[in-house]
MISE-301996 format. One record per residue (C-alpha): x, y, z; residue number from 0. Coordinates in nm, 2 decimals, m for minus. Layout:
N
> X Y Z NUM
...
// end
This chain:
426
> m0.09 3.47 m1.66 0
> 0.20 3.54 m1.90 1
> 0.19 3.37 m2.23 2
> 0.35 3.03 m2.27 3
> 0.60 3.19 m2.51 4
> 0.70 3.44 m2.24 5
> 0.73 3.17 m1.98 6
> 0.95 2.96 m2.21 7
> 1.17 3.27 m2.26 8
> 1.21 3.30 m1.89 9
> 1.30 2.94 m1.86 10
> 1.57 2.98 m2.13 11
> 1.71 3.29 m1.96 12
> 1.69 3.20 m1.60 13
> 1.83 2.84 m1.58 14
> 2.18 2.93 m1.49 15
> 2.28 3.05 m1.14 16
> 2.11 2.95 m0.81 17
> 1.96 3.30 m0.78 18
> 1.82 3.28 m1.13 19
> 1.67 2.94 m1.07 20
> 1.51 3.07 m0.75 21
> 1.35 3.36 m0.94 22
> 1.24 3.12 m1.22 23
> 1.09 2.88 m0.96 24
> 0.87 3.17 m0.83 25
> 0.75 3.25 m1.18 26
> 0.68 2.88 m1.25 27
> 0.48 2.85 m0.93 28
> 0.27 3.15 m1.02 29
> 0.20 3.00 m1.36 30
> 0.13 2.65 m1.23 31
> m0.22 2.51 m1.17 32
> m0.52 2.61 m1.38 33
> m0.34 2.88 m1.59 34
> m0.07 2.65 m1.72 35
> m0.30 2.34 m1.74 36
> m0.55 2.54 m1.95 37
> m0.28 2.54 m2.22 38
> m0.15 2.19 m2.15 39
> m0.26 2.04 m2.48 40
> m0.03 2.28 m2.67 41
> 0.28 2.24 m2.45 42
> 0.47 1.98 m2.65 43
> 0.60 2.22 m2.92 44
> 0.74 2.44 m2.65 45
> 0.92 2.14 m2.48 46
> 1.11 2.10 m2.81 47
> 1.25 2.45 m2.75 48
> 1.40 2.35 m2.42 49
> 1.70 2.13 m2.33 50
> 1.61 1.86 m2.07 51
> 1.94 1.91 m1.89 52
> 2.00 2.28 m1.91 53
> 1.64 2.38 m1.85 54
> 1.54 2.09 m1.62 55
> 1.32 2.29 m1.38 56
> 1.11 2.46 m1.65 57
> 1.10 2.15 m1.86 58
> 0.97 1.96 m1.56 59
> 0.68 2.21 m1.50 60
> 0.57 2.20 m1.86 61
> 0.61 1.82 m1.89 62
> 0.42 1.76 m1.57 63
> 0.14 1.99 m1.68 64
> 0.10 1.81 m2.01 65
> 0.13 1.46 m1.85 66
> m0.13 1.54 m1.59 67
> m0.41 1.53 m1.85 68
> m0.53 1.19 m1.94 69
> m0.67 1.33 m2.27 70
> m0.33 1.46 m2.37 71
> m0.18 1.12 m2.31 72
> m0.45 0.94 m2.51 73
> m0.40 1.19 m2.80 74
> m0.03 1.11 m2.80 75
> m0.08 0.73 m2.81 76
> 0.20 0.69 m2.57 77
> 0.49 0.63 m2.81 78
> 0.67 0.96 m2.88 79
> 0.57 1.11 m2.55 80
> 0.71 0.81 m2.37 81
> 1.05 0.88 m2.54 82
> 1.02 1.25 m2.43 83
> 0.97 1.15 m2.06 84
> 1.24 0.88 m2.07 85
> 1.49 1.12 m2.22 86
> 1.41 1.38 m1.96 87
> 1.44 1.14 m1.66 88
> 1.78 1.01 m1.78 89
> 1.93 1.35 m1.87 90
> 1.78 1.61 m1.63 91
> 1.97 1.80 m1.37 92
> 1.94 1.65 m1.02 93
> 1.99 1.99 m0.86 94
> 1.71 2.15 m1.06 95
> 1.45 1.87 m1.03 96
> 1.50 1.85 m0.65 97
> 1.35 2.20 m0.64 98
> 1.01 2.05 m0.74 99
> 1.02 1.69 m0.61 100
> 0.64 1.63 m0.62 101
> 0.62 1.72 m0.99 102
> 0.92 1.50 m1.06 103
> 0.75 1.21 m0.88 104
> 0.43 1.27 m1.08 105
> 0.62 1.24 m1.41 106
> 0.78 0.92 m1.29 107
> 0.44 0.78 m1.19 108
> 0.29 0.87 m1.54 109
> 0.58 0.70 m1.71 110
> 0.53 0.38 m1.50 111
> 0.16 0.38 m1.58 112
> 0.22 0.43 m1.95 113
> 0.47 0.15 m1.99 114
> 0.23 m0.08 m1.80 115
> m0.07 0.02 m2.01 116
> 0.13 m0.03 m2.33 117
> 0.26 m0.37 m2.19 118
> 0.62 m0.27 m2.24 119
> 0.75 m0.25 m1.87 120
> 1.11 m0.30 m1.98 121
> 1.10 0.05 m2.14 122
> 1.06 0.21 m1.80 123
> 1.35 0.04 m1.62 124
> 1.64 0.26 m1.73 125
> 1.46 0.60 m1.69 126
> 1.32 0.51 m1.35 127
> 1.66 0.38 m1.22 128
> 1.81 0.71 m1.33 129
> 1.52 0.90 m1.17 130
> 1.59 0.73 m0.83 131
> 1.95 0.85 m0.83 132
> 1.84 1.20 m0.94 133
> 1.59 1.25 m0.66 134
> 1.78 1.07 m0.38 135
> 1.98 1.28 m0.14 136
> 2.18 0.96 m0.06 137
> 2.17 0.59 m0.15 138
> 2.03 0.53 0.20 139
> 1.70 0.71 0.12 140
> 1.39 0.52 0.01 141
> 1.18 0.71 m0.25 142
> 0.83 0.64 m0.39 143
> 1.00 0.55 m0.72 144
> 1.18 0.25 m0.57 145
> 0.86 0.03 m0.56 146
> 0.75 0.14 m0.91 147
> 1.10 0.05 m1.04 148
> 1.09 m0.29 m0.88 149
> 0.74 m0.36 m1.01 150
> 0.86 m0.29 m1.36 151
> 1.16 m0.52 m1.31 152
> 0.92 m0.80 m1.20 153
> 0.68 m0.75 m1.49 154
> 0.96 m0.75 m1.74 155
> 1.13 m1.04 m1.56 156
> 1.45 m0.84 m1.54 157
> 1.52 m0.95 m1.19 158
> 1.90 m0.87 m1.20 159
> 1.81 m0.51 m1.28 160
> 1.64 m0.48 m0.95 161
> 1.96 m0.56 m0.76 162
> 2.10 m0.21 m0.85 163
> 1.88 m0.06 m0.58 164
> 1.81 m0.37 m0.36 165
> 2.18 m0.39 m0.26 166
> 2.17 m0.04 m0.10 167
> 2.13 m0.01 0.28 168
> 1.80 0.17 0.33 169
> 1.80 0.37 0.65 170
> 1.58 0.67 0.56 171
> 1.21 0.61 0.50 172
> 0.94 0.88 0.45 173
> 0.62 0.68 0.39 174
> 0.53 0.34 0.53 175
> 0.37 0.23 0.20 176
> 0.70 0.28 0.02 177
> 0.88 0.05 0.27 178
> 0.62 m0.22 0.26 179
> 0.61 m0.23 m0.12 180
> 0.99 m0.21 m0.14 181
> 1.03 m0.51 0.09 182
> 0.75 m0.71 m0.08 183
> 0.87 m0.65 m0.44 184
> 1.23 m0.69 m0.33 185
> 1.14 m1.03 m0.18 186
> 0.98 m1.13 m0.51 187
> 1.29 m1.02 m0.71 188
> 1.51 m1.25 m0.50 189
> 1.26 m1.53 m0.53 190
> 1.28 m1.49 m0.91 191
> 1.66 m1.52 m0.87 192
> 1.63 m1.83 m0.65 193
> 1.81 m1.64 m0.37 194
> 1.57 m1.75 m0.10 195
> 1.78 m1.65 0.20 196
> 1.78 m1.29 0.10 197
> 1.42 m1.31 m0.02 198
> 1.33 m1.41 0.34 199
> 1.50 m1.11 0.48 200
> 1.29 m0.87 0.26 201
> 0.96 m1.05 0.33 202
> 1.05 m1.07 0.70 203
> 1.09 m0.69 0.70 204
> 0.75 m0.65 0.53 205
> 0.58 m0.87 0.79 206
> 0.75 m0.73 1.10 207
> 0.76 m0.36 1.01 208
> 0.55 m0.14 1.25 209
> 0.18 m0.12 1.16 210
> m0.11 0.01 1.36 211
> m0.36 m0.16 1.13 212
> m0.33 m0.46 0.90 213
> m0.26 m0.38 0.53 214
> m0.29 m0.59 0.21 215
> 0.09 m0.57 0.14 216
> 0.18 m0.73 0.47 217
> m0.08 m1.01 0.42 218
> 0.06 m1.10 0.07 219
> 0.41 m1.08 0.20 220
> 0.33 m1.32 0.48 221
> 0.19 m1.57 0.24 222
> 0.51 m1.57 0.05 223
> 0.71 m1.56 0.37 224
> 0.55 m1.89 0.48 225
> 0.62 m2.06 0.14 226
> 0.98 m1.94 0.11 227
> 1.05 m2.04 0.48 228
> 0.94 m2.39 0.40 229
> 1.15 m2.41 0.08 230
> 1.46 m2.27 0.25 231
> 1.44 m2.39 0.61 232
> 1.16 m2.65 0.62 233
> 0.97 m2.46 0.89 234
> 0.81 m2.12 0.96 235
> 0.96 m1.93 1.26 236
> 0.73 m1.77 1.51 237
> 0.69 m1.39 1.51 238
> 0.98 m1.21 1.68 239
> 0.90 m0.99 1.98 240
> 0.96 m0.67 1.79 241
> 0.68 m0.76 1.54 242
> 0.37 m0.54 1.59 243
> 0.08 m0.67 1.79 244
> m0.13 m0.62 1.48 245
> 0.08 m0.86 1.28 246
> 0.10 m1.12 1.55 247
> m0.28 m1.12 1.61 248
> m0.41 m1.09 1.26 249
> m0.17 m1.21 0.99 250
> m0.23 m1.58 1.04 251
> m0.61 m1.54 1.02 252
> m0.57 m1.38 0.67 253
> m0.34 m1.66 0.55 254
> m0.50 m1.97 0.71 255
> m0.46 m2.18 0.40 256
> m0.08 m2.12 0.41 257
> m0.06 m2.18 0.79 258
> m0.23 m2.51 0.74 259
> 0.01 m2.59 0.45 260
> 0.30 m2.53 0.69 261
> 0.14 m2.77 0.94 262
> 0.09 m3.03 0.68 263
> 0.45 m2.99 0.56 264
> 0.57 m3.05 0.91 265
> 0.42 m3.40 0.91 266
> 0.68 m3.51 0.65 267
> 0.44 m3.69 0.42 268
> 0.48 m3.61 0.05 269
> 0.15 m3.77 m0.05 270
> m0.05 m3.59 0.22 271
> 0.11 m3.26 0.13 272
> 0.04 m3.32 m0.24 273
> m0.33 m3.39 m0.16 274
> m0.36 m3.08 0.04 275
> m0.21 m2.87 m0.24 276
> m0.45 m3.02 m0.49 277
> m0.75 m2.94 m0.27 278
> m0.65 m2.58 m0.23 279
> m0.49 m2.52 m0.58 280
> m0.76 m2.27 m0.67 281
> m0.67 m2.05 m0.37 282
> m0.30 m2.07 m0.44 283
> m0.36 m1.99 m0.81 284
> m0.57 m1.69 m0.74 285
> m0.29 m1.56 m0.51 286
> m0.04 m1.61 m0.79 287
> 0.15 m1.84 m0.55 288
> 0.09 m2.18 m0.72 289
> 0.45 m2.19 m0.86 290
> 0.60 m2.13 m0.52 291
> 0.37 m2.39 m0.36 292
> 0.49 m2.65 m0.61 293
> 0.85 m2.57 m0.51 294
> 0.74 m2.63 m0.15 295
> 0.61 m2.97 m0.25 296
> 0.94 m3.04 m0.44 297
> 1.14 m2.94 m0.13 298
> 0.98 m3.21 0.07 299
> 1.21 m3.47 m0.08 300
> 1.51 m3.26 0.02 301
> 1.39 m3.20 0.37 302
> 1.32 m3.57 0.43 303
> 1.66 m3.67 0.29 304
> 1.82 m3.41 0.53 305
> 1.63 m3.58 0.82 306
> 1.78 m3.91 0.72 307
> 2.13 m3.77 0.76 308
> 2.05 m3.70 1.13 309
> 1.97 m4.06 1.19 310
> 2.19 m4.27 0.96 311
> 2.56 m4.28 0.87 312
> 2.50 m4.50 0.56 313
> 2.19 m4.58 0.37 314
> 2.12 m4.74 0.04 315
> 1.96 m4.54 m0.25 316
> 1.68 m4.79 m0.25 317
> 1.61 m4.72 0.12 318
> 1.63 m4.35 0.06 319
> 1.38 m4.37 m0.22 320
> 1.14 m4.57 m0.01 321
> 1.17 m4.34 0.30 322
> 1.11 m4.02 0.11 323
> 0.85 m4.16 m0.13 324
> 1.05 m4.15 m0.45 325
> 0.97 m4.39 m0.73 326
> 1.31 m4.53 m0.80 327
> 1.67 m4.54 m0.65 328
> 1.78 m4.35 m0.96 329
> 1.55 m4.06 m0.86 330
> 1.70 m4.07 m0.51 331
> 2.05 m4.06 m0.65 332
> 1.97 m3.75 m0.86 333
> 1.82 m3.57 m0.55 334
> 2.12 m3.66 m0.34 335
> 2.37 m3.55 m0.60 336
> 2.19 m3.22 m0.64 337
> 2.19 m3.16 m0.26 338
> 2.57 m3.25 m0.24 339
> 2.63 m3.00 m0.53 340
> 2.43 m2.73 m0.35 341
> 2.61 m2.79 m0.02 342
> 2.29 m2.89 0.15 343
> 2.43 m3.22 0.27 344
> 2.78 m3.38 0.28 345
> 2.79 m3.73 0.15 346
> 2.95 m3.97 m0.10 347
> 2.78 m4.23 m0.32 348
> 2.93 m4.57 m0.38 349
> 2.82 m4.65 m0.74 350
> 2.90 m5.02 m0.70 351
> 2.67 m5.11 m0.42 352
> 2.44 m4.80 m0.43 353
> 2.52 m4.70 m0.07 354
> 2.53 m4.34 0.05 355
> 2.77 m4.24 0.33 356
> 2.67 m3.92 0.51 357
> 2.95 m3.71 0.65 358
> 3.01 m3.40 0.87 359
> 3.05 m3.05 0.73 360
> 3.42 m3.04 0.61 361
> 3.44 m2.66 0.65 362
> 3.70 m2.57 0.92 363
> 3.64 m2.20 0.89 364
> 4.01 m2.12 0.87 365
> 4.07 m2.06 0.50 366
> 4.18 m1.71 0.38 367
> 3.86 m1.68 0.18 368
> 3.65 m1.76 0.49 369
> 3.85 m1.51 0.71 370
> 3.80 m1.24 0.45 371
> 3.42 m1.31 0.44 372
> 3.40 m1.29 0.82 373
> 3.61 m0.97 0.83 374
> 3.39 m0.81 0.56 375
> 3.08 m0.89 0.76 376
> 3.23 m0.75 1.08 377
> 3.32 m0.43 0.91 378
> 2.98 m0.39 0.76 379
> 2.81 m0.46 1.09 380
> 3.04 m0.20 1.26 381
> 2.95 0.06 1.00 382
> 2.58 m0.02 1.04 383
> 2.60 0.00 1.42 384
> 2.77 0.34 1.40 385
> 2.50 0.47 1.16 386
> 2.22 0.34 1.39 387
> 2.38 0.50 1.69 388
> 2.39 0.83 1.51 389
> 2.03 0.80 1.40 390
> 1.93 0.71 1.76 391
> 2.11 1.01 1.90 392
> 1.95 1.25 1.64 393
> 1.60 1.11 1.72 394
> 1.66 1.14 2.10 395
> 1.75 1.51 2.06 396
> 1.46 1.59 1.83 397
> 1.22 1.83 2.01 398
> 0.92 1.71 1.81 399
> 1.00 1.35 1.91 400
> 1.05 1.44 2.27 401
> 0.72 1.64 2.28 402
> 0.52 1.35 2.12 403
> 0.66 1.05 2.29 404
> 0.84 1.17 2.60 405
> 0.76 1.32 2.93 406
> 0.38 1.38 2.91 407
> 0.31 1.01 2.91 408
> 0.61 0.87 3.10 409
> 0.78 0.72 2.80 410
> 0.49 0.49 2.70 411
> 0.47 0.40 2.33 412
> 0.14 0.43 2.15 413
> 0.02 0.29 1.82 414
> m0.07 0.65 1.70 415
> 0.31 0.72 1.67 416
> 0.30 0.53 1.34 417
> 0.15 0.66 1.02 418
> m0.13 0.44 0.90 419
> m0.06 0.20 0.63 420
> m0.30 0.18 0.33 421
> m0.51 m0.13 0.28 422
> m0.46 m0.13 m0.10 423
> m0.13 m0.11 m0.28 424
> m0.24 m0.07 m0.64 425
// end
């Protein structure tokens, strides 16, 4: 192998044109592996001679070689080298690092592990967000970095930071694990933001995505899916037809405590639900779901008040408190006021006699704002439909797809067409 000094000189001299970079990449591949890693402990001073943006490809090879050694990381203590990795990820050339995507992903993984070990997950958010955009070919592509980024947002409680990638329409997925984790962590981000409707969409995707064997991510997503469904809608929907047979047959068995919670919730008794939660509090706590379970219990009041609107036109606050097992009419008033404010019921309260009058939804769906919202939704659905038609056409014409799923078995669909999903996600 050439000396590291010579390799650095090549990096400095061959990081310009596409032809030069191609030649440099050949030299770097020849030096990669044991030859380069044998000198990995002494690579940091050479990194100081390179510019992260101008010499991104060479910088990446040296950085990854150094970071691949656990002893090198321990010797650095994490601090200064963390800054080096973060600076590289935010300033590197996307064109150059895409020439060695596996090495780029390795560096991202090391940074994620380091900030978690140092208990400073917030320091990884900006560099990993930049890394996603550098390695993506389009905003529709799901990368392995997405899940790591969302995990750091969760650990740092920077939920809004996660929206920068969660609001993209993901249409290109390479590995099943990436999709399951993206949907699971995405659902948790929206739970943290109290946006339960969108959280349900993400958890629903994790639960219903194709799987040939059950995986731990889907099981944990299903537990949260049950809880959020109860909080948001008061019931858990049955599995849709497009959910895999594996999910339909096995998920409930691995979340029986939550399924039973849903059954208990459906009875409408606050005291009975509270007792069930207390009996199984240890299980909910070990799953890190006790906070959500308590929100399920709290939502029972809201659900029972909504049931009353389907039966009565007027009702006293005292009767409401008695019907939904609240202690005082004042507590009932606070719940009703909060539900009116959130648009969950339509009612007025007569302060003089303590009577609540329930009303129909006043929305006529003819305001300019409503028309604009409907039009925006239609335009987005049309664009998505066009994209899906294009994807379907490309898949239908793919020789590999036709050979694997087509004529030799008469169009039948087998479980083996899916990649297996890992049982562990950490």
